[in-house]
N, C-alpha and C positions, 0 to 999 in steps of 0.2 A: 460488342464484346468480341474478343479474339477467339478464333477457332482453335481447338487443340491440334497441335501439329503431329502428324504421323511420322513414324520412323521410316527412313528410306530403306528399301529392300524388303520389308515385311508387309507392304501395302498392296496385297492382292495382285502380285505380278503373274500369278498363274503357275508358278513353279512348285513342284512337289518336293517334299522332304525326301532325303535318301531312304529312310526306313518306311515311309508311307507307301502302301500298295493300294491299287484300285479294286482289287478283287482277290478271290482265292488263287493261290499259286498252284499251277499244275506242274507236278514233278515229271521230269523226263524218265522214261522207262529204259532200263538197261537193254541194249541191243543183244548182248550175249545171253542174258537170262531169257529173253523172248525166243531165241533160237536154240535154247537149251545146250549151250556150249560149256563143256567142262573145263577145258584148257584153251587158252589163247595161243595160237601157233605163230611163232616168229617168222615163219616162211611165207605167211599170207600177207604180203606187203601192201596189197591194195586195200585190205581191211584196216591195216595199221595206219595208213596214211590219213584216215579220218581223225585220228587221235594226235596228229602232229600239226603244229601251226606252220605258217609260211616261213617263219624264221628257223624252224626245226625244233622248237620246244614242244614238250609233251603237254597236251592240254589237260586241265584239271577236271575233276569230277563234276563241278558245277556246270562247266561248258559242255562236256561230252554226255553227261547223263548216265554214265556207267555206275554200277554199284561198287562198293568198296573192294570187294573181292576181285572183280573183273578189272577194275582200274589198276590194281596192283599187278595183275597178270599182264595187262597192256603195257605198263611201264617196263616190266622185265623183258617182255617180248620185243619192245622197241629197242631197248638197250642191246639185246642179243642180235637183232637184225642190223643194227648199226655196226656192231663188232664184226659181223660177217659181210659187211659192205652191201647189204640189201637195201638199207635206208641211209640217207645222208645225215651227217651230224648237224650241218647247217643247211638252210634253204637256198 
């Protein structure tokens, strides 16, 4: 008798589905909330460089781990620092 043929790609290749996770997801804590920062200062360029990619794009909340309030302040501070020529527009 013939064996049932398996589909190619779904036969235990060891790949995970994009939505499947192996365990509980640990959320990143906001750096500014930990330090109890009220306002993000655009003049503190060393701190703002953490939130900019190599190409000069502002990193999103999933990557940086900042809370919504502080991520908005970071975006405004980066834009102000760019306008004052403290940070580059491109990397």
